[in-house]
C-alpha positions as MATLAB code, in Angstrom:
seq = 'MSHQRKMATSDENNSSLGDEHVAVQKLQPQANFYERLIKLGAFYKQQFSKEPDFYVRVPGRVNIIGEHVDYCGYSVLPMAVEQSIILAVGSVPKNDQLQLRPLDEGKFQIFDSDLNTLDIKLPKTGGPAWYNYYLCGIKGIQEQLGKKWRPIGMQVALSGNVPLAAGLSSSSALVSAAVLATAHVQGMHLDRKLLASISASCEQYIGTHSGGMDQAIAYLAKQGCAQHIEFHPKLKGTPVTLPAGSCFVVANSLVQKKKAASSDYNERVVECRLATRWLAKSQKLPNWQEFIRFIDLEEECNLDNAAYAQLIEKQLSKPLYTREDICEALGITEQQLEMDFLTPSTQHMQQFKLRQRALHVIQESGRVVKFRQICEQLQRRPSKQDVEQLGKLMQQSHHSLRELYECSHPDLERLVALSVKQGVSARVTGAGWGGCIVAMCDSVNAAADYVKVLKREYYAQLPTHLLERYQPNDFNEVVFATVPSNGAELFVQ';
ca = [
      77.412  136.233  126.436;
      74.212  133.329  125.920;
      74.110  131.061  123.258;
      70.666  132.698  122.145;
      72.205  136.320  122.381;
      75.685  135.234  120.000;
      73.062  133.771  117.201;
      71.878  136.827  117.398;
      72.589  140.161  115.870;
      71.532  143.021  117.230;
      70.689  146.599  115.074;
      72.574  149.543  115.237;
      69.915  151.376  116.563;
      70.195  148.861  119.740;
      73.513  147.622  120.111;
      74.549  150.418  122.533;
      72.130  149.588  124.810;
      72.688  146.560  126.690;
      71.025  143.663  128.658;
      68.810  147.213  130.082;
      67.108  147.214  126.602;
      65.184  145.264  124.394;
      68.109  144.958  121.200;
      65.894  144.531  117.768;
      68.135  140.997  117.468;
      68.418  139.561  113.407;
      66.048  136.193  113.747;
      68.889  133.324  112.936;
      68.154  129.852  111.693;
      69.860  128.494  114.830;
      67.465  129.936  117.303;
      64.890  125.992  118.835;
      61.648  128.795  117.979;
      62.363  129.637  115.156;
      60.323  126.827  112.948;
      57.203  128.381  115.706;
      58.056  132.410  114.205;
      58.612  131.678  110.546;
      55.055  128.979  110.799;
      53.178  131.797  112.645;
      54.953  134.339  109.722;
      53.438  131.923  107.486;
      50.299  132.499  109.224;
      50.882  136.285  109.355;
      51.509  136.414  105.463;
      48.119  134.195  104.433;
      46.257  136.808  106.944;
      47.169  139.886  106.113;
      49.250  139.187  102.369;
      52.277  141.273  103.663;
      55.671  140.072  105.447;
      54.830  141.119  109.016;
      57.842  144.041  110.340;
      59.043  141.957  113.627;
      58.139  139.207  116.040;
      58.438  139.060  119.416;
      58.706  136.425  122.004;
      58.194  136.558  125.313;
      58.754  133.345  127.923;
      56.380  131.989  130.435;
      57.937  131.151  133.771;
      58.177  128.710  136.796;
      58.853  130.215  140.519;
      61.072  127.593  142.354;
      60.764  129.481  144.749;
      59.261  132.576  147.137;
      55.205  132.549  146.136;
      52.591  134.587  147.179;
      55.281  137.451  148.624;
      55.375  139.743  145.831;
      53.034  141.934  146.181;
      53.260  142.174  149.625;
      56.387  143.867  148.324;
      59.538  140.630  148.722;
      61.687  138.512  146.187;
      61.257  135.967  144.379;
      63.452  133.428  142.417;
      62.198  132.476  138.882;
      63.489  130.887  135.796;
      62.246  131.758  132.494;
      61.263  128.530  130.793;
      61.835  127.553  126.924;
      57.710  127.408  126.401;
      56.686  130.991  125.505;
      53.932  133.455  123.451;
      55.080  133.714  119.839;
      53.840  137.188  117.993;
      53.829  138.866  114.436;
      53.162  141.836  114.027;
      52.637  144.653  111.658;
      52.457  148.414  111.631;
      49.852  150.232  110.152;
      50.780  153.749  110.341;
      47.445  154.841  108.064;
      44.808  153.159  110.331;
      43.744  152.871  114.137;
      42.500  149.557  113.833;
      43.925  146.451  115.621;
      43.390  143.228  114.010;
      44.286  140.253  115.917;
      44.550  136.363  114.380;
      45.323  133.603  117.436;
      47.083  130.706  114.811;
      45.334  128.086  116.560;
      41.945  129.453  115.372;
      39.701  126.769  116.131;
      40.476  127.396  119.887;
      40.481  131.276  120.199;
      38.035  133.711  117.969;
      39.394  136.326  116.108;
      39.556  140.285  117.155;
      39.247  143.666  115.801;
      38.475  146.743  117.927;
      38.903  150.525  117.132;
      41.571  151.870  119.111;
      40.448  155.101  119.761;
      37.266  153.083  121.736;
      39.974  150.934  123.111;
      37.203  148.679  126.178;
      37.610  145.984  127.999;
      34.689  144.745  128.822;
      34.751  142.344  132.933;
      31.984  139.206  132.206;
      30.142  139.021  135.612;
      31.235  135.414  135.662;
      33.890  132.973  135.057;
      37.490  134.571  133.328;
      37.713  137.347  130.710;
      38.377  136.733  126.606;
      41.345  136.009  125.965;
      41.923  139.204  123.702;
      41.627  141.077  127.072;
      44.871  140.579  128.190;
      45.979  142.103  124.949;
      44.136  145.467  125.763;
      46.061  145.689  128.800;
      48.894  146.058  127.053;
      48.234  148.273  124.776;
      46.077  149.992  127.430;
      49.511  150.024  129.307;
      51.980  152.142  126.319;
      48.475  154.176  125.855;
      48.358  155.141  129.559;
      52.154  155.337  129.758;
      52.387  158.592  126.457;
      49.724  160.274  127.623;
      49.749  162.826  124.961;
      51.974  161.150  122.394;
      50.638  158.520  122.072;
      49.050  157.967  118.391;
      46.346  154.877  117.566;
      48.623  153.343  115.147;
      47.034  150.456  113.535;
      48.314  146.736  114.271;
      47.916  143.249  113.031;
      49.059  140.838  115.396;
      49.390  137.079  114.864;
      49.901  134.920  117.572;
      50.748  131.759  119.330;
      51.576  130.495  122.210;
      53.199  127.085  124.098;
      52.151  127.895  127.583;
      49.663  125.796  129.391;
      47.302  128.019  130.022;
      45.950  128.126  133.566;
      48.847  126.144  135.345;
      50.486  128.690  136.920;
      53.136  128.856  133.984;
      52.484  132.826  133.373;
      50.228  132.628  130.118;
      48.095  135.169  130.793;
      50.988  137.271  132.344;
      53.114  136.193  128.870;
      50.934  138.190  126.572;
      50.406  141.537  128.611;
      53.881  141.291  128.352;
      53.824  140.430  124.832;
      51.571  143.306  124.033;
      53.387  145.563  125.732;
      56.461  145.511  124.069;
      54.870  144.885  120.548;
      53.055  148.274  121.348;
      55.785  149.666  122.721;
      57.865  149.368  119.596;
      55.156  150.276  117.379;
      54.984  153.529  118.635;
      59.012  154.046  118.737;
      59.254  153.712  122.668;
      62.702  153.257  123.875;
      62.661  149.135  125.166;
      63.721  149.977  128.388;
      63.434  146.075  130.392;
      62.490  147.390  133.886;
      60.295  150.226  132.652;
      58.785  147.529  130.239;
      58.233  145.298  133.524;
      56.610  147.423  135.347;
      53.897  148.822  132.935;
      53.373  144.924  132.288;
      52.674  144.183  136.096;
      50.688  147.535  136.162;
      48.748  147.186  133.490;
      46.657  143.519  134.969;
      44.876  145.377  136.443;
      42.270  146.132  133.863;
      41.339  142.254  134.230;
      41.541  142.792  138.079;
      44.563  141.015  139.054;
      46.284  142.386  141.586;
      49.629  141.619  140.274;
      52.172  141.568  141.938;
      55.328  141.913  139.895;
      56.945  139.132  139.268;
      55.589  137.139  136.603;
      56.281  140.486  133.922;
      59.631  141.132  136.056;
      60.948  137.518  135.149;
      59.879  137.397  131.621;
      61.606  140.793  130.845;
      64.494  140.206  133.240;
      65.507  136.229  132.723;
      68.831  135.481  131.596;
      69.829  131.612  129.240;
      71.115  129.488  131.566;
      70.545  131.117  135.358;
      67.235  131.709  137.548;
      67.400  135.293  138.373;
      66.773  136.706  142.245;
      64.188  139.128  141.439;
      63.327  142.016  144.453;
      60.881  144.855  143.958;
      61.950  146.938  147.117;
      62.960  149.657  146.855;
      62.978  149.587  143.363;
      63.131  146.710  140.377;
      66.435  144.534  140.510;
      67.449  141.339  139.108;
      70.484  139.801  139.887;
      71.443  136.243  137.981;
      71.583  133.246  140.282;
      73.741  129.929  139.474;
      71.511  126.908  139.510;
      73.539  124.216  141.292;
      75.557  122.413  138.823;
      73.994  119.402  137.313;
      70.848  119.913  138.806;
      67.511  119.878  136.408;
      64.151  121.624  137.042;
      61.247  119.489  136.866;
      57.660  121.330  135.613;
      54.682  118.659  136.399;
      50.769  120.283  135.188;
      48.080  118.570  137.708;
      46.217  119.924  134.278;
      43.192  121.630  137.430;
      43.000  124.473  135.634;
      43.176  127.901  137.657;
      42.299  131.015  136.619;
      43.702  133.952  138.656;
      41.439  136.429  136.716;
      38.122  134.099  137.630;
      38.482  133.966  140.905;
      38.363  135.725  144.040;
      41.241  133.362  145.407;
      43.986  134.999  144.967;
      42.405  138.596  145.176;
      41.367  137.697  148.892;
      44.878  136.267  149.303;
      45.963  140.086  148.911;
      43.538  141.810  151.020;
      44.237  139.033  153.956;
      47.588  140.450  154.257;
      46.894  143.444  153.769;
      44.846  143.987  156.588;
      47.297  141.410  158.199;
      49.749  144.650  157.327;
      47.046  147.320  158.762;
      46.372  145.478  161.790;
      50.465  145.104  162.644;
      51.060  148.810  162.304;
      48.304  149.295  164.619;
      48.744  147.515  167.140;
      52.818  149.454  167.114;
      50.615  152.534  167.594;
      51.805  154.095  164.191;
      49.915  157.037  163.192;
      50.124  156.540  159.758;
      48.945  152.391  160.457;
      46.576  153.118  157.431;
      49.191  153.593  155.152;
      50.920  150.618  155.133;
      49.488  148.003  152.894;
      53.004  145.759  152.747;
      54.535  143.632  154.855;
      57.943  145.264  153.503;
      57.076  148.190  154.057;
      56.097  147.589  158.201;
      59.421  145.887  158.247;
      61.787  148.813  157.344;
      59.821  151.545  158.964;
      59.874  149.298  162.591;
      63.500  147.508  161.506;
      62.521  144.151  161.921;
      64.717  141.193  161.283;
      62.798  137.406  159.378;
      62.778  136.385  162.930;
      61.204  138.973  164.631;
      58.611  139.898  162.282;
      56.946  135.962  162.924;
      57.384  137.126  166.691;
      55.202  139.987  166.616;
      52.617  138.132  164.468;
      51.872  135.756  166.398;
      51.620  137.843  169.150;
      49.441  140.690  168.013;
      47.280  138.179  165.792;
      46.725  135.218  168.027;
      43.186  133.972  166.702;
      42.997  131.904  163.964;
      40.471  133.263  162.284;
      38.378  136.778  162.309;
      35.249  138.586  161.577;
      34.253  141.350  159.674;
      33.424  142.714  163.403;
      36.721  141.836  165.490;
      38.778  143.433  162.146;
      36.836  146.473  162.872;
      36.313  146.406  166.023;
      40.821  146.559  166.211;
      40.688  148.465  163.303;
      38.079  151.404  164.600;
      36.219  151.986  161.600;
      32.449  150.911  160.179;
      31.650  147.496  158.209;
      31.258  150.038  155.703;
      34.248  151.997  155.775;
      35.854  147.853  155.985;
      34.100  147.578  152.118;
      34.879  151.006  150.433;
      38.968  151.706  151.718;
      39.871  147.850  152.980;
      38.371  145.761  149.976;
      38.585  145.484  145.873;
      35.931  145.100  143.863;
      35.942  141.049  143.955;
      36.416  141.032  148.112;
      33.512  142.235  149.040;
      31.928  138.783  149.865;
      34.246  137.797  152.323;
      33.220  137.312  156.241;
      36.171  135.575  157.807;
      40.125  136.359  157.244;
      42.877  134.349  158.272;
      45.580  136.918  159.165;
      47.801  135.241  161.158;
      48.491  132.515  158.669;
      48.794  134.614  155.719;
      51.431  136.724  156.812;
      53.231  133.433  158.647;
      53.465  132.357  155.602;
      54.567  135.766  153.609;
      57.006  136.651  156.035;
      58.854  132.623  157.033;
      58.489  132.442  152.450;
      60.553  135.655  152.228;
      63.147  133.744  154.523;
      63.407  130.907  152.790;
      63.774  133.093  149.340;
      67.492  135.394  150.909;
      68.185  131.270  152.019;
      67.648  129.799  149.213;
      70.562  132.191  147.001;
      72.906  132.285  149.675;
      72.703  128.501  149.664;
      73.501  128.501  145.820;
      76.280  131.363  145.606;
      78.124  129.020  149.246;
      77.602  126.426  146.015;
      79.551  127.888  143.793;
      82.432  128.538  146.017;
      82.609  125.133  146.722;
      80.307  122.067  146.307;
      78.747  120.821  149.014;
      75.888  117.894  148.859;
      74.484  118.852  152.318;
      73.732  122.651  151.000;
      72.053  121.007  147.788;
      69.796  119.251  150.455;
      69.038  122.341  152.168;
      68.024  123.740  148.777;
      65.456  120.620  148.366;
      64.491  120.780  152.471;
      63.816  125.101  151.163;
      61.302  123.828  148.743;
      59.030  121.176  150.767;
      58.952  123.520  153.746;
      57.589  126.225  151.254;
      54.912  123.704  149.795;
      54.275  122.594  153.461;
      53.204  126.214  153.642;
      51.708  126.753  151.110;
      49.222  123.838  151.966;
      48.810  124.995  155.879;
      48.899  128.855  155.630;
      47.941  130.330  152.567;
      45.679  126.675  151.844;
      45.970  127.484  147.516;
      46.302  123.738  147.032;
      44.646  121.034  145.404;
      44.809  117.629  145.937;
      45.712  116.537  142.987;
      49.121  118.875  143.536;
      49.636  116.716  146.221;
      49.562  113.131  144.715;
      52.149  115.100  142.260;
      54.642  116.219  145.324;
      54.087  112.285  147.296;
      55.310  110.240  144.039;
      58.007  112.997  144.582;
      58.849  112.566  148.044;
      58.477  108.657  147.116;
      61.144  109.448  144.842;
      63.576  111.455  146.946;
      62.928  114.528  145.292;
      62.589  117.137  146.698;
      58.865  119.688  144.892;
      56.106  122.328  146.104;
      53.911  123.987  143.452;
      54.633  126.751  141.610;
      52.310  129.722  140.279;
      49.799  131.070  142.301;
      48.063  127.476  143.630;
      44.572  125.258  142.976;
      46.157  123.832  139.971;
      48.232  124.047  137.913;
      51.645  122.863  138.180;
      54.817  121.743  140.467;
      58.369  122.296  140.240;
      60.570  119.374  140.954;
      64.733  119.956  141.181;
      65.701  117.082  140.590;
      69.819  115.363  141.339;
      71.210  115.117  137.532;
      68.827  115.378  134.235;
      69.281  111.131  134.046;
      67.390  111.208  138.098;
      64.852  113.672  136.002;
      64.633  110.978  133.764;
      63.551  108.471  135.813;
      61.483  110.752  137.887;
      59.256  111.982  134.910;
      59.326  108.101  134.033;
      57.105  107.779  136.991;
      55.357  110.319  136.921;
      54.285  109.750  133.308;
      53.281  106.000  134.861;
      51.601  106.972  138.033;
      49.908  110.026  137.734;
      49.367  110.800  134.076;
      48.395  107.273  133.045;
      45.696  106.938  135.334;
      43.886  110.535  133.541;
      40.122  110.338  132.773;
      40.211  109.200  129.142;
      39.551  112.973  127.844;
      42.582  113.748  128.478;
      44.239  110.605  127.443;
      43.214  110.862  124.151;
      44.373  114.403  124.511;
      47.915  114.379  126.052;
      49.358  110.475  125.184;
      49.428  110.694  121.857;
      52.633  112.757  122.507;
      54.064  110.285  125.430;
      53.170  113.327  127.931;
      55.931  115.312  126.710;
      53.818  118.178  126.644;
      51.761  118.195  130.726;
      55.889  117.167  132.406;
      59.618  117.488  131.397;
      62.664  118.876  132.104;
      63.439  122.394  131.910;
      66.313  124.788  131.360;
      66.050  128.667  132.199;
      65.636  130.838  129.032;
      65.948  134.252  127.547;
      63.857  137.485  128.569;
      61.888  139.358  125.897;
      63.045  139.089  122.839;
      62.348  141.018  119.298;
      63.055  139.851  116.078;
      63.582  140.713  112.344;
      64.185  138.524  109.441;
];
């Protein structure tokens, strides 16, 4: 039983449900986020002149290995971080209004809406307004409940310390928190896997074709270990104990990249789907159009990892494919390509790097499985060579993300180069194009030394406006060692 679970006692209605469900816990002063929740509760009372009914905490995450593979059906190996989105929530059964009040009022506007006329408006340029992520969560529960949905008013105060647009899943944590809060107000059984699935699918309302990793770790995480999360044939989380003594460091490049504000992420999803169909057609499968995930084709053709990579190298021989190439190979018109194969945010695409994207996904999926196997071997017998092999897998992952998936950034490369100089294995984590790296250090002391080097060589060289913002706290918000934390939690006082 985890440290935080020991500190919190479940209420009688939920105590028999076990880890599969989000239990309602009594908030205890020893919890490391206690002061944040109390501060948010006081803000809630100031806004709504009453105490909140309950609190929700949903963590951000760092993915240790397995990038851009979840939407292709393959497993990932993330852990929840201590930074989290927190909500203070009260229900108002006699009205049907949603009232959202961010603690950081200077940065985020307040938002009110009628729950009977929920409307998620997406801008033509730039990312969605912050509250649209919350509305996604409500809409997800509304769709799940169907006719059982009741427009019960909700008053919500919220706060987050997950860095924004940094690849640590701040947006998915907000969606997942909204799903959990709304489900509880609606009286649903709080099944972790169901809520993770709802949270993943409802991000489509803001135009993100999520693979489900962020939401799965948000709900399935356990304190003290990473999770090997599988999506096929069904969602499954297996705790993975990381090497004894090792310490993971997250370093934020401070290059912000919002998935929903750019088409880069969705372009990669489309290229993977096109590559899957191309390969399915090459194998003369009559239903080739139905294959959109690499894992489904793997199963159909009974391919192992090496055979899959060989198939890609043989069938996708060109470095670049045009629309004409794809239409000819698939026997479709350009109109069909636009209607049935491209998404609204990818209609502009003229060229496609099918070979590179496919090779990255298949090889990265193999690295995830090897990483878990080595961690399990290390539990049975310590081995310096095995720990070094984990570092090599992280380095290979980064190289592939930079060269084959092209989702790195010059500032991320600077951080990785500084890591290599220190003998530390590091890789981009999250969608990329900015955001963070994750690095594996041999010990807490090695991590402290490594962080000092990054502060001196990278963060102290930042432009003045960033120095003014982050230097007063010695850059601790943007570069930090982290330990695996619990998944979604629900508290009462």
